[in-house]
PDB file as gemmi writes it, atoms N, CA and C in Angstrom:
CRYST1    1.000    1.000    1.000  90.00  90.00  90.00 P 1                      
ATOM      1  N   MET A   1    -154.885 -25.297  80.915  1.00  0.00           N  
ATOM      2  CA  MET A   1    -154.343 -23.898  81.353  1.00  0.00           C  
ATOM      3  C   MET A   1    -152.765 -24.021  81.843  1.00  0.00           C  
ATOM      4  N   THR A   2    -151.573 -23.776  81.910  1.00  0.00           N  
ATOM      5  CA  THR A   2    -150.555 -24.127  83.239  1.00  0.00           C  
ATOM      6  C   THR A   2    -150.380 -22.960  84.014  1.00  0.00           C  
ATOM      7  N   SER A   3    -149.784 -23.543  85.413  1.00  0.00           N  
ATOM      8  CA  SER A   3    -150.109 -22.343  86.590  1.00  0.00           C  
ATOM      9  C   SER A   3    -149.134 -21.038  85.909  1.00  0.00           C  
ATOM     10  N   GLU A   4    -148.359 -21.229  85.100  1.00  0.00           N  
ATOM     11  CA  GLU A   4    -147.549 -19.959  84.366  1.00  0.00           C  
ATOM     12  C   GLU A   4    -148.422 -19.044  83.715  1.00  0.00           C  
ATOM     13  N   PHE A   5    -149.546 -19.691  83.126  1.00  0.00           N  
ATOM     14  CA  PHE A   5    -150.268 -18.836  82.428  1.00  0.00           C  
ATOM     15  C   PHE A   5    -151.377 -18.155  83.331  1.00  0.00           C  
ATOM     16  N   MET A   6    -151.721 -18.786  84.027  1.00  0.00           N  
ATOM     17  CA  MET A   6    -152.787 -18.804  85.302  1.00  0.00           C  
ATOM     18  C   MET A   6    -152.472 -17.388  85.621  1.00  0.00           C  
ATOM     19  N   ALA A   7    -150.937 -17.917  86.525  1.00  0.00           N  
ATOM     20  CA  ALA A   7    -149.940 -16.672  87.370  1.00  0.00           C  
ATOM     21  C   ALA A   7    -149.913 -15.507  86.270  1.00  0.00           C  
ATOM     22  N   GLY A   8    -149.334 -15.737  85.251  1.00  0.00           N  
ATOM     23  CA  GLY A   8    -149.496 -14.297  84.350  1.00  0.00           C  
ATOM     24  C   GLY A   8    -150.582 -13.498  84.287  1.00  0.00           C  
ATOM     25  N   SER A   9    -151.851 -14.658  84.160  1.00  0.00           N  
ATOM     26  CA  SER A   9    -152.919 -13.530  83.990  1.00  0.00           C  
ATOM     27  C   SER A   9    -153.768 -12.726  85.272  1.00  0.00           C  
ATOM     28  N   ILE A  10    -152.903 -13.201  86.796  1.00  0.00           N  
ATOM     29  CA  ILE A  10    -153.698 -13.012  88.197  1.00  0.00           C  
ATOM     30  C   ILE A  10    -152.469 -11.773  88.244  1.00  0.00           C  
ATOM     31  N   GLY A  11    -151.354 -12.023  88.031  1.00  0.00           N  
ATOM     32  CA  GLY A  11    -150.240 -11.243  88.243  1.00  0.00           C  
ATOM     33  C   GLY A  11    -149.309 -11.802  89.967  1.00  0.00           C  
ATOM     34  N   VAL A  12    -149.438 -13.552  89.804  1.00  0.00           N  
ATOM     35  CA  VAL A  12    -148.625 -13.675  90.708  1.00  0.00           C  
ATOM     36  C   VAL A  12    -147.794 -14.771  90.231  1.00  0.00           C  
ATOM     37  N   ASN A  13    -146.853 -15.250  91.757  1.00  0.00           N  
ATOM     38  CA  ASN A  13    -146.017 -15.970  91.404  1.00  0.00           C  
ATOM     39  C   ASN A  13    -146.788 -17.361  90.915  1.00  0.00           C  
ATOM     40  N   PRO A  14    -145.788 -18.308  89.798  1.00  0.00           N  
ATOM     41  CA  PRO A  14    -146.577 -19.813  89.348  1.00  0.00           C  
ATOM     42  C   PRO A  14    -146.511 -20.191  90.753  1.00  0.00           C  
ATOM     43  N   VAL A  15    -145.741 -20.387  91.398  1.00  0.00           N  
ATOM     44  CA  VAL A  15    -145.530 -21.251  92.716  1.00  0.00           C  
ATOM     45  C   VAL A  15    -146.748 -21.028  93.558  1.00  0.00           C  
ATOM     46  N   ILE A  16    -147.382 -19.739  93.516  1.00  0.00           N  
ATOM     47  CA  ILE A  16    -148.672 -19.660  94.694  1.00  0.00           C  
ATOM     48  C   ILE A  16    -150.136 -20.553  93.670  1.00  0.00           C  
ATOM     49  N   VAL A  17    -149.965 -20.477  92.447  1.00  0.00           N  
ATOM     50  CA  VAL A  17    -150.752 -20.701  91.696  1.00  0.00           C  
ATOM     51  C   VAL A  17    -151.137 -22.529  92.097  1.00  0.00           C  
ATOM     52  N   ARG A  18    -149.849 -22.960  92.173  1.00  0.00           N  
ATOM     53  CA  ARG A  18    -149.604 -24.748  91.828  1.00  0.00           C  
ATOM     54  C   ARG A  18    -150.072 -24.647  93.588  1.00  0.00           C  
ATOM     55  N   ASN A  19    -149.467 -24.217  94.294  1.00  0.00           N  
ATOM     56  CA  ASN A  19    -150.299 -24.495  95.848  1.00  0.00           C  
ATOM     57  C   ASN A  19    -151.537 -24.032  95.927  1.00  0.00           C  
ATOM     58  N   VAL A  20    -151.701 -23.501  95.375  1.00  0.00           N  
ATOM     59  CA  VAL A  20    -153.950 -23.315  95.755  1.00  0.00           C  
ATOM     60  C   VAL A  20    -154.310 -24.420  95.032  1.00  0.00           C  
ATOM     61  N   ILE A  21    -153.791 -24.876  93.831  1.00  0.00           N  
ATOM     62  CA  ILE A  21    -154.456 -25.737  93.044  1.00  0.00           C  
ATOM     63  C   ILE A  21    -153.606 -27.090  93.942  1.00  0.00           C  
ATOM     64  N   GLY A  22    -153.000 -27.481  94.710  1.00  0.00           N  
ATOM     65  CA  GLY A  22    -152.557 -28.441  95.240  1.00  0.00           C  
ATOM     66  C   GLY A  22    -153.478 -28.498  96.585  1.00  0.00           C  
ATOM     67  N   LEU A  23    -153.971 -27.227  97.045  1.00  0.00           N  
ATOM     68  CA  LEU A  23    -154.928 -27.505  98.130  1.00  0.00           C  
ATOM     69  C   LEU A  23    -156.369 -27.673  97.588  1.00  0.00           C  
ATOM     70  N   LEU A  24    -156.691 -27.411  96.327  1.00  0.00           N  
ATOM     71  CA  LEU A  24    -158.176 -27.837  96.135  1.00  0.00           C  
ATOM     72  C   LEU A  24    -157.905 -28.977  95.586  1.00  0.00           C  
ATOM     73  N   ARG A  25    -157.101 -29.578  95.148  1.00  0.00           N  
ATOM     74  CA  ARG A  25    -157.057 -30.892  94.935  1.00  0.00           C  
ATOM     75  C   ARG A  25    -157.104 -31.711  96.471  1.00  0.00           C  
ATOM     76  N   LYS A  26    -156.680 -31.308  96.952  1.00  0.00           N  
ATOM     77  CA  LYS A  26    -156.395 -31.936  98.577  1.00  0.00           C  
ATOM     78  C   LYS A  26    -157.760 -32.249  99.023  1.00  0.00           C  
ATOM     79  N   ALA A  27    -158.718 -31.271  98.569  1.00  0.00           N  
ATOM     80  CA  ALA A  27    -159.816 -30.685  99.413  1.00  0.00           C  
ATOM     81  C   ALA A  27    -161.115 -32.149  98.056  1.00  0.00           C  
ATOM     82  N   LYS A  28    -160.468 -32.244  97.544  1.00  0.00           N  
ATOM     83  CA  LYS A  28    -160.876 -33.130  96.135  1.00  0.00           C  
ATOM     84  C   LYS A  28    -162.245 -32.397  95.282  1.00  0.00           C  
ATOM     85  N   LEU A  29    -161.802 -31.081  95.031  1.00  0.00           N  
ATOM     86  CA  LEU A  29    -162.514 -30.300  94.411  1.00  0.00           C  
ATOM     87  C   LEU A  29    -161.752 -29.895  92.955  1.00  0.00           C  
ATOM     88  N   LEU A  30    -160.686 -30.321  92.653  1.00  0.00           N  
ATOM     89  CA  LEU A  30    -159.919 -30.742  91.392  1.00  0.00           C  
ATOM     90  C   LEU A  30    -158.737 -31.940  90.908  1.00  0.00           C  
ATOM     91  N   GLN A  31    -158.730 -31.858  89.883  1.00  0.00           N  
ATOM     92  CA  GLN A  31    -158.375 -33.105  89.572  1.00  0.00           C  
ATOM     93  C   GLN A  31    -157.062 -32.694  88.838  1.00  0.00           C  
ATOM     94  N   THR A  32    -155.791 -33.387  88.787  1.00  0.00           N  
ATOM     95  CA  THR A  32    -154.651 -32.778  88.321  1.00  0.00           C  
ATOM     96  C   THR A  32    -154.196 -34.413  87.747  1.00  0.00           C  
ATOM     97  N   GLN A  33    -153.567 -34.483  87.014  1.00  0.00           N  
ATOM     98  CA  GLN A  33    -153.093 -35.323  86.212  1.00  0.00           C  
ATOM     99  C   GLN A  33    -151.308 -35.039  85.859  1.00  0.00           C  
ATOM    100  N   GLN A  34    -150.130 -35.951  86.009  1.00  0.00           N  
ATOM    101  CA  GLN A  34    -148.963 -35.923  86.629  1.00  0.00           C  
ATOM    102  C   GLN A  34    -148.889 -35.559  84.956  1.00  0.00           C  
ATOM    103  N   GLY A  35    -147.751 -34.528  84.953  1.00  0.00           N  
ATOM    104  CA  GLY A  35    -147.024 -34.665  83.042  1.00  0.00           C  
ATOM    105  C   GLY A  35    -148.141 -33.981  82.565  1.00  0.00           C  
ATOM    106  N   VAL A  36    -149.369 -33.462  82.906  1.00  0.00           N  
ATOM    107  CA  VAL A  36    -150.538 -32.955  81.818  1.00  0.00           C  
ATOM    108  C   VAL A  36    -150.257 -31.392  82.640  1.00  0.00           C  
ATOM    109  N   PRO A  37    -150.275 -30.821  81.781  1.00  0.00           N  
ATOM    110  CA  PRO A  37    -150.311 -28.968  82.232  1.00  0.00           C  
ATOM    111  C   PRO A  37    -152.189 -28.950  82.787  1.00  0.00           C  
ATOM    112  N   GLY A  38    -152.156 -28.006  84.097  1.00  0.00           N  
ATOM    113  CA  GLY A  38    -153.349 -27.754  84.382  1.00  0.00           C  
ATOM    114  C   GLY A  38    -154.470 -28.475  85.209  1.00  0.00           C  
ATOM    115  N   ALA A  39    -155.562 -28.502  85.388  1.00  0.00           N  
ATOM    116  CA  ALA A  39    -156.592 -28.825  86.547  1.00  0.00           C  
ATOM    117  C   ALA A  39    -158.166 -28.888  85.864  1.00  0.00           C  
ATOM    118  N   ARG A  40    -158.887 -29.710  86.254  1.00  0.00           N  
ATOM    119  CA  ARG A  40    -159.903 -29.725  86.239  1.00  0.00           C  
ATOM    120  C   ARG A  40    -160.984 -30.073  87.166  1.00  0.00           C  
ATOM    121  N   LEU A  41    -162.104 -29.711  86.933  1.00  0.00           N  
ATOM    122  CA  LEU A  41    -163.153 -29.648  88.273  1.00  0.00           C  
ATOM    123  C   LEU A  41    -162.974 -30.966  88.727  1.00  0.00           C  
ATOM    124  N   ALA A  42    -163.122 -31.667  90.045  1.00  0.00           N  
ATOM    125  CA  ALA A  42    -163.152 -33.026  90.180  1.00  0.00           C  
ATOM    126  C   ALA A  42    -165.006 -33.003  90.734  1.00  0.00           C  
ATOM    127  N   GLN A  43    -165.942 -32.150  90.597  1.00  0.00           N  
ATOM    128  CA  GLN A  43    -167.450 -32.279  90.781  1.00  0.00           C  
ATOM    129  C   GLN A  43    -167.907 -31.172  89.617  1.00  0.00           C  
ATOM    130  N   SER A  44    -169.205 -31.384  90.101  1.00  0.00           N  
ATOM    131  CA  SER A  44    -169.679 -30.297  88.685  1.00  0.00           C  
ATOM    132  C   SER A  44    -170.003 -28.675  89.444  1.00  0.00           C  
ATOM    133  N   MET A  45    -169.990 -27.695  88.521  1.00  0.00           N  
ATOM    134  CA  MET A  45    -169.957 -26.538  88.813  1.00  0.00           C  
ATOM    135  C   MET A  45    -171.293 -26.357  89.646  1.00  0.00           C  
ATOM    136  N   GLU A  46    -171.996 -27.328  89.497  1.00  0.00           N  
ATOM    137  CA  GLU A  46    -173.381 -26.919  90.331  1.00  0.00           C  
ATOM    138  C   GLU A  46    -172.785 -27.495  92.099  1.00  0.00           C  
ATOM    139  N   ASP A  47    -172.097 -28.016  92.196  1.00  0.00           N  
ATOM    140  CA  ASP A  47    -172.187 -28.840  93.804  1.00  0.00           C  
ATOM    141  C   ASP A  47    -170.832 -28.106  94.070  1.00  0.00           C  
ATOM    142  N   VAL A  48    -169.859 -27.470  93.837  1.00  0.00           N  
ATOM    143  CA  VAL A  48    -168.692 -26.874  94.453  1.00  0.00           C  
ATOM    144  C   VAL A  48    -169.618 -25.148  94.541  1.00  0.00           C  
ATOM    145  N   THR A  49    -169.428 -25.095  95.966  1.00  0.00           N  
ATOM    146  CA  THR A  49    -170.248 -23.325  96.564  1.00  0.00           C  
ATOM    147  C   THR A  49    -168.452 -22.871  96.745  1.00  0.00           C  
ATOM    148  N   LEU A  50    -168.428 -21.587  96.662  1.00  0.00           N  
ATOM    149  CA  LEU A  50    -167.418 -20.779  97.292  1.00  0.00           C  
ATOM    150  C   LEU A  50    -167.187 -21.025  98.421  1.00  0.00           C  
ATOM    151  N   LEU A  51    -168.240 -21.355  99.227  1.00  0.00           N  
ATOM    152  CA  LEU A  51    -167.665 -22.040 100.806  1.00  0.00           C  
ATOM    153  C   LEU A  51    -166.880 -23.188 100.939  1.00  0.00           C  
ATOM    154  N   ASP A  52    -166.929 -24.253  99.909  1.00  0.00           N  
ATOM    155  CA  ASP A  52    -166.076 -25.205  99.856  1.00  0.00           C  
ATOM    156  C   ASP A  52    -164.438 -24.856  99.106  1.00  0.00           C  
ATOM    157  N   VAL A  53    -164.523 -23.662  98.538  1.00  0.00           N  
ATOM    158  CA  VAL A  53    -163.409 -22.836  97.881  1.00  0.00           C  
ATOM    159  C   VAL A  53    -162.198 -22.567  99.022  1.00  0.00           C  
ATOM    160  N   TYR A  54    -162.668 -21.677  99.601  1.00  0.00           N  
ATOM    161  CA  TYR A  54    -162.794 -21.041 100.790  1.00  0.00           C  
ATOM    162  C   TYR A  54    -161.955 -21.964 101.912  1.00  0.00           C  
ATOM    163  N   GLN A  55    -163.067 -23.077 102.348  1.00  0.00           N  
ATOM    164  CA  GLN A  55    -162.805 -24.104 103.475  1.00  0.00           C  
ATOM    165  C   GLN A  55    -161.473 -24.434 103.084  1.00  0.00           C  
ATOM    166  N   ALA A  56    -160.981 -24.894 101.688  1.00  0.00           N  
ATOM    167  CA  ALA A  56    -159.941 -25.665 101.088  1.00  0.00           C  
ATOM    168  C   ALA A  56    -158.881 -24.605 101.423  1.00  0.00           C  
ATOM    169  N   VAL A  57    -158.600 -23.417 100.725  1.00  0.00           N  
ATOM    170  CA  VAL A  57    -157.453 -22.449 100.521  1.00  0.00           C  
ATOM    171  C   VAL A  57    -157.176 -21.658 102.224  1.00  0.00           C  
ATOM    172  N   ARG A  58    -157.903 -21.964 103.132  1.00  0.00           N  
ATOM    173  CA  ARG A  58    -157.814 -20.736 104.425  1.00  0.00           C  
ATOM    174  C   ARG A  58    -157.587 -22.260 105.326  1.00  0.00           C  
ATOM    175  N   ASP A  59    -155.846 -21.402 106.019  1.00  0.00           N  
ATOM    176  CA  ASP A  59    -155.116 -22.830 106.829  1.00  0.00           C  
ATOM    177  C   ASP A  59    -155.779 -22.645 107.979  1.00  0.00           C  
ATOM    178  N   ASP A  60    -156.634 -21.928 108.772  1.00  0.00           N  
ATOM    179  CA  ASP A  60    -157.013 -22.117 109.708  1.00  0.00           C  
ATOM    180  C   ASP A  60    -158.618 -21.490 109.800  1.00  0.00           C  
ATOM    181  N   GLY A  61    -159.280 -21.501 108.607  1.00  0.00           N  
ATOM    182  CA  GLY A  61    -160.744 -21.474 108.542  1.00  0.00           C  
ATOM    183  C   GLY A  61    -161.367 -19.783 109.193  1.00  0.00           C  
ATOM    184  N   LYS A  62    -160.484 -19.272 109.592  1.00  0.00           N  
ATOM    185  CA  LYS A  62    -160.652 -17.986 110.189  1.00  0.00           C  
ATOM    186  C   LYS A  62    -160.940 -16.684 109.480  1.00  0.00           C  
ATOM    187  N   LEU A  63    -161.670 -15.845 109.576  1.00  0.00           N  
ATOM    188  CA  LEU A  63    -161.404 -14.928 108.114  1.00  0.00           C  
ATOM    189  C   LEU A  63    -160.516 -13.703 109.249  1.00  0.00           C  
ATOM    190  N   PHE A  64    -160.971 -13.603 110.651  1.00  0.00           N  
ATOM    191  CA  PHE A  64    -160.284 -12.725 111.481  1.00  0.00           C  
ATOM    192  C   PHE A  64    -159.907 -13.702 112.337  1.00  0.00           C  
ATOM    193  N   SER A  65    -158.338 -12.824 112.606  1.00  0.00           N  
ATOM    194  CA  SER A  65    -157.386 -13.238 113.467  1.00  0.00           C  
ATOM    195  C   SER A  65    -157.661 -12.563 114.566  1.00  0.00           C  
ATOM    196  N   ILE A  66    -157.078 -13.019 115.923  1.00  0.00           N  
ATOM    197  CA  ILE A  66    -156.696 -12.253 116.892  1.00  0.00           C  
ATOM    198  C   ILE A  66    -155.922 -12.473 117.714  1.00  0.00           C  
ATOM    199  N   HIS A  67    -154.685 -11.862 118.069  1.00  0.00           N  
ATOM    200  CA  HIS A  67    -153.591 -12.265 118.591  1.00  0.00           C  
ATOM    201  C   HIS A  67    -154.142 -13.049 120.345  1.00  0.00           C  
ATOM    202  N   ASP A  68    -153.609 -14.151 120.100  1.00  0.00           N  
ATOM    203  CA  ASP A  68    -153.600 -15.002 121.037  1.00  0.00           C  
ATOM    204  C   ASP A  68    -152.794 -14.726 122.057  1.00  0.00           C  
ATOM    205  N   ARG A  69    -152.175 -13.599 122.756  1.00  0.00           N  
ATOM    206  CA  ARG A  69    -151.795 -13.584 123.962  1.00  0.00           C  
ATOM    207  C   ARG A  69    -151.810 -12.221 124.471  1.00  0.00           C  
ATOM    208  N   PRO A  70    -152.731 -11.405 124.668  1.00  0.00           N  
ATOM    209  CA  PRO A  70    -152.840 -10.728 125.235  1.00  0.00           C  
ATOM    210  C   PRO A  70    -152.821 -10.147 126.722  1.00  0.00           C  
ATOM    211  N   ASN A  71    -152.133  -8.596 126.839  1.00  0.00           N  
ATOM    212  CA  ASN A  71    -151.438  -8.622 128.322  1.00  0.00           C  
ATOM    213  C   ASN A  71    -152.624  -8.825 129.484  1.00  0.00           C  
ATOM    214  N   PRO A  72    -152.801  -9.978 130.050  1.00  0.00           N  
ATOM    215  CA  PRO A  72    -153.565 -10.286 130.952  1.00  0.00           C  
ATOM    216  C   PRO A  72    -153.566  -9.089 132.078  1.00  0.00           C  
ATOM    217  N   GLU A  73    -152.468  -8.249 132.339  1.00  0.00           N  
ATOM    218  CA  GLU A  73    -152.527  -7.003 133.312  1.00  0.00           C  
ATOM    219  C   GLU A  73    -153.198  -5.600 132.593  1.00  0.00           C  
ATOM    220  N   CYS A  74    -153.589  -6.073 131.559  1.00  0.00           N  
ATOM    221  CA  CYS A  74    -154.167  -4.528 130.886  1.00  0.00           C  
ATOM    222  C   CYS A  74    -155.998  -4.928 130.549  1.00  0.00           C  
ATOM    223  N   SER A  75    -156.265  -4.339 131.154  1.00  0.00           N  
ATOM    224  CA  SER A  75    -157.843  -3.898 131.214  1.00  0.00           C  
ATOM    225  C   SER A  75    -158.305  -4.603 129.841  1.00  0.00           C  
ATOM    226  N   VAL A  76    -157.880  -3.513 128.625  1.00  0.00           N  
ATOM    227  CA  VAL A  76    -158.053  -4.024 127.568  1.00  0.00           C  
ATOM    228  C   VAL A  76    -157.302  -5.188 127.119  1.00  0.00           C  
ATOM    229  N   GLY A  77    -156.500  -5.778 127.083  1.00  0.00           N  
ATOM    230  CA  GLY A  77    -156.070  -6.670 126.647  1.00  0.00           C  
ATOM    231  C   GLY A  77    -156.892  -7.907 127.130  1.00  0.00           C  
ATOM    232  N   ARG A  78    -156.895  -7.985 129.092  1.00  0.00           N  
ATOM    233  CA  ARG A  78    -157.764  -9.346 129.519  1.00  0.00           C  
ATOM    234  C   ARG A  78    -159.119  -9.499 128.921  1.00  0.00           C  
ATOM    235  N   ASN A  79    -159.843  -8.375 128.396  1.00  0.00           N  
ATOM    236  CA  ASN A  79    -161.075  -8.658 127.686  1.00  0.00           C  
ATOM    237  C   ASN A  79    -161.618  -8.884 126.173  1.00  0.00           C  
ATOM    238  N   ILE A  80    -160.591  -7.999 125.766  1.00  0.00           N  
ATOM    239  CA  ILE A  80    -160.851  -7.750 124.053  1.00  0.00           C  
ATOM    240  C   ILE A  80    -161.016  -9.260 123.279  1.00  0.00           C  
ATOM    241  N   GLN A  81    -160.091 -10.160 123.562  1.00  0.00           N  
ATOM    242  CA  GLN A  81    -160.265 -11.495 123.088  1.00  0.00           C  
ATOM    243  C   GLN A  81    -162.033 -11.682 122.673  1.00  0.00           C  
ATOM    244  N   SER A  82    -162.308 -12.038 123.887  1.00  0.00           N  
ATOM    245  CA  SER A  82    -164.383 -12.557 123.959  1.00  0.00           C  
ATOM    246  C   SER A  82    -164.722 -11.502 123.227  1.00  0.00           C  
ATOM    247  N   THR A  83    -164.541 -10.543 123.804  1.00  0.00           N  
ATOM    248  CA  THR A  83    -165.602  -9.345 123.534  1.00  0.00           C  
ATOM    249  C   THR A  83    -165.304  -9.248 121.441  1.00  0.00           C  
ATOM    250  N   LEU A  84    -164.084  -9.204 121.202  1.00  0.00           N  
ATOM    251  CA  LEU A  84    -163.824  -9.346 119.475  1.00  0.00           C  
ATOM    252  C   LEU A  84    -164.600 -10.479 118.720  1.00  0.00           C  
ATOM    253  N   GLU A  85    -164.390 -11.761 119.536  1.00  0.00           N  
ATOM    254  CA  GLU A  85    -164.621 -12.934 119.062  1.00  0.00           C  
ATOM    255  C   GLU A  85    -166.102 -12.975 118.658  1.00  0.00           C  
ATOM    256  N   THR A  86    -166.825 -12.333 119.545  1.00  0.00           N  
ATOM    257  CA  THR A  86    -168.597 -12.467 119.365  1.00  0.00           C  
ATOM    258  C   THR A  86    -168.754 -11.629 118.123  1.00  0.00           C  
ATOM    259  N   PHE A  87    -168.362 -10.512 117.800  1.00  0.00           N  
ATOM    260  CA  PHE A  87    -168.363 -10.012 116.672  1.00  0.00           C  
ATOM    261  C   PHE A  87    -167.992 -10.318 115.528  1.00  0.00           C  
ATOM    262  N   PHE A  88    -166.994 -11.264 115.543  1.00  0.00           N  
ATOM    263  CA  PHE A  88    -166.050 -11.611 114.774  1.00  0.00           C  
ATOM    264  C   PHE A  88    -166.589 -12.984 114.133  1.00  0.00           C  
ATOM    265  N   GLY A  89    -166.964 -13.586 115.535  1.00  0.00           N  
ATOM    266  CA  GLY A  89    -167.779 -15.161 114.953  1.00  0.00           C  
ATOM    267  C   GLY A  89    -168.977 -14.563 114.054  1.00  0.00           C  
ATOM    268  N   GLU A  90    -169.809 -13.837 114.803  1.00  0.00           N  
ATOM    269  CA  GLU A  90    -170.990 -13.255 113.871  1.00  0.00           C  
ATOM    270  C   GLU A  90    -170.828 -12.942 112.338  1.00  0.00           C  
ATOM    271  N   ALA A  91    -169.938 -12.595 112.330  1.00  0.00           N  
ATOM    272  CA  ALA A  91    -169.244 -12.256 110.776  1.00  0.00           C  
ATOM    273  C   ALA A  91    -169.170 -12.653 109.857  1.00  0.00           C  
ATOM    274  N   GLN A  92    -168.068 -13.929 110.671  1.00  0.00           N  
ATOM    275  CA  GLN A  92    -167.600 -15.456 109.629  1.00  0.00           C  
ATOM    276  C   GLN A  92    -168.588 -16.347 109.418  1.00  0.00           C  
ATOM    277  N   LYS A  93    -169.678 -16.590 110.476  1.00  0.00           N  
ATOM    278  CA  LYS A  93    -171.305 -16.893 110.163  1.00  0.00           C  
ATOM    279  C   LYS A  93    -171.738 -16.647 108.959  1.00  0.00           C  
ATOM    280  N   ALA A  94    -172.055 -15.069 108.803  1.00  0.00           N  
ATOM    281  CA  ALA A  94    -172.578 -14.384 107.670  1.00  0.00           C  
ATOM    282  C   ALA A  94    -171.871 -14.635 106.469  1.00  0.00           C  
ATOM    283  N   MET A  95    -170.533 -14.244 106.473  1.00  0.00           N  
ATOM    284  CA  MET A  95    -170.207 -14.504 105.014  1.00  0.00           C  
ATOM    285  C   MET A  95    -169.903 -16.358 104.746  1.00  0.00           C  
ATOM    286  N   GLU A  96    -169.929 -17.090 105.044  1.00  0.00           N  
ATOM    287  CA  GLU A  96    -169.883 -18.292 105.540  1.00  0.00           C  
ATOM    288  C   GLU A  96    -171.287 -18.703 104.621  1.00  0.00           C  
ATOM    289  N   ASP A  97    -172.199 -18.200 105.611  1.00  0.00           N  
ATOM    290  CA  ASP A  97    -174.078 -18.465 104.820  1.00  0.00           C  
ATOM    291  C   ASP A  97    -173.699 -18.276 103.516  1.00  0.00           C  
ATOM    292  N   ARG A  98    -173.458 -16.823 103.249  1.00  0.00           N  
ATOM    293  CA  ARG A  98    -173.387 -16.246 101.872  1.00  0.00           C  
ATOM    294  C   ARG A  98    -172.914 -16.917 100.844  1.00  0.00           C  
ATOM    295  N   LEU A  99    -171.273 -17.729 101.223  1.00  0.00           N  
ATOM    296  CA  LEU A  99    -170.547 -18.235 100.193  1.00  0.00           C  
ATOM    297  C   LEU A  99    -171.206 -19.690 100.267  1.00  0.00           C  
ATOM    298  N   SER A 100    -172.081 -20.291 101.115  1.00  0.00           N  
ATOM    299  CA  SER A 100    -172.416 -21.652 100.731  1.00  0.00           C  
ATOM    300  C   SER A 100    -173.587 -21.541  99.807  1.00  0.00           C  
ATOM    301  N   ARG A 101    -173.999 -20.402  99.503  1.00  0.00           N  
ATOM    302  CA  ARG A 101    -175.501 -20.192  98.757  1.00  0.00           C  
ATOM    303  C   ARG A 101    -175.400 -19.407  97.173  1.00  0.00           C  
ATOM    304  N   THR A 102    -173.511 -19.971  96.988  1.00  0.00           N  
ATOM    305  CA  THR A 102    -172.850 -19.244  95.894  1.00  0.00           C  
ATOM    306  C   THR A 102    -172.229 -20.557  95.339  1.00  0.00           C  
ATOM    307  N   THR A 103    -172.551 -20.984  94.477  1.00  0.00           N  
ATOM    308  CA  THR A 103    -171.619 -21.903  93.512  1.00  0.00           C  
ATOM    309  C   THR A 103    -170.841 -21.384  92.293  1.00  0.00           C  
ATOM    310  N   LEU A 104    -170.037 -22.313  91.864  1.00  0.00           N  
ATOM    311  CA  LEU A 104    -169.358 -21.701  90.753  1.00  0.00           C  
ATOM    312  C   LEU A 104    -170.112 -21.857  89.898  1.00  0.00           C  
ATOM    313  N   ARG A 105    -170.874 -22.142  89.379  1.00  0.00           N  
ATOM    314  CA  ARG A 105    -171.531 -22.326  87.983  1.00  0.00           C  
ATOM    315  C   ARG A 105    -172.225 -20.447  88.266  1.00  0.00           C  
ATOM    316  N   GLN A 106    -172.945 -20.160  89.531  1.00  0.00           N  
ATOM    317  CA  GLN A 106    -173.268 -18.406  89.430  1.00  0.00           C  
ATOM    318  C   GLN A 106    -172.548 -17.691  89.290  1.00  0.00           C  
ATOM    319  N   VAL A 107    -171.056 -18.012  89.490  1.00  0.00           N  
ATOM    320  CA  VAL A 107    -170.012 -17.194  89.517  1.00  0.00           C  
ATOM    321  C   VAL A 107    -169.958 -16.652  88.032  1.00  0.00           C  
ATOM    322  N   ILE A 108    -169.503 -17.797  87.741  1.00  0.00           N  
ATOM    323  CA  ILE A 108    -169.332 -17.737  85.910  1.00  0.00           C  
ATOM    324  C   ILE A 108    -170.404 -17.106  84.992  1.00  0.00           C  
ATOM    325  N   GLU A 109    -171.536 -17.184  85.576  1.00  0.00           N  
ATOM    326  CA  GLU A 109    -172.817 -16.939  84.949  1.00  0.00           C  
ATOM    327  C   GLU A 109    -172.985 -15.254  85.297  1.00  0.00           C  
ATOM    328  N   LEU A 110    -172.517 -14.785  86.453  1.00  0.00           N  
ATOM    329  CA  LEU A 110    -172.627 -13.468  87.199  1.00  0.00           C  
ATOM    330  C   LEU A 110    -171.464 -12.966  85.803  1.00  0.00           C  
ATOM    331  N   ASN A 111    -170.640 -13.759  86.025  1.00  0.00           N  
ATOM    332  CA  ASN A 111    -169.043 -13.035  84.940  1.00  0.00           C  
ATOM    333  C   ASN A 111    -169.483 -12.806  83.501  1.00  0.00           C  
ATOM    334  N   GLN A 112    -170.404 -13.847  82.924  1.00  0.00           N  
ATOM    335  CA  GLN A 112    -170.822 -13.614  81.694  1.00  0.00           C  
ATOM    336  C   GLN A 112    -171.727 -12.470  81.537  1.00  0.00           C  
ATOM    337  N   LEU A 113    -172.549 -12.615  82.400  1.00  0.00           N  
ATOM    338  CA  LEU A 113    -173.534 -11.431  81.984  1.00  0.00           C  
ATOM    339  C   LEU A 113    -172.725  -9.821  82.216  1.00  0.00           C  
ATOM    340  N   GLU A 114    -171.685  -9.761  83.271  1.00  0.00           N  
ATOM    341  CA  GLU A 114    -171.185  -8.577  83.555  1.00  0.00           C  
ATOM    342  C   GLU A 114    -170.163  -8.288  81.877  1.00  0.00           C  
ATOM    343  N   ARG A 115    -169.866  -9.131  81.617  1.00  0.00           N  
ATOM    344  CA  ARG A 115    -169.240  -8.917  80.149  1.00  0.00           C  
ATOM    345  C   ARG A 115    -169.430  -8.999  79.088  1.00  0.00           C  
ATOM    346  N   ASP A 116    -170.878  -9.341  79.252  1.00  0.00           N  
ATOM    347  CA  ASP A 116    -171.842  -9.438  78.237  1.00  0.00           C  
ATOM    348  C   ASP A 116    -172.387  -7.968  78.241  1.00  0.00           C  
ATOM    349  N   GLY A 117    -172.636  -7.822  79.009  1.00  0.00           N  
ATOM    350  CA  GLY A 117    -173.404  -6.504  79.218  1.00  0.00           C  
ATOM    351  C   GLY A 117    -173.014  -5.486  79.252  1.00  0.00           C  
TER     352      GLY A 117                                                      
END                                                                             
C-alpha cells in the first residue's frame, strides 16, 4: 500500500502517514525499502503491542499535558500541577498497562470478528 492510499483511507494528508511510518520504522516496528511503496512489520503481530506503537508515535510519551508555568502567586496555580499529576499518572499507568496486554494480532482478530459478525 502506498502512503497516498492509506491517507485516503483514513482521511489525512499522505505526509502524516509518511511521518508516522518514519516513527514506527525508527522504533524498529516497521521496515521499508527505498523505492518500494509501503512498509511491513519488522516483528510478528504477536510480538508488537499497542503500547509499542503508542510509545513510538508519542513525542513525549504522556497522555496528558499540564501547563508547565502556572502562576506561583495563585493558590490554584501553585498546587494544581502536583494534584493533577497524581491523577494523570494513575490514568497513564492504567492505559499503558492495558495497551501492553493487547497485541496487533488481537486487534486484527477482533476487527475480523466484528466485520464478519
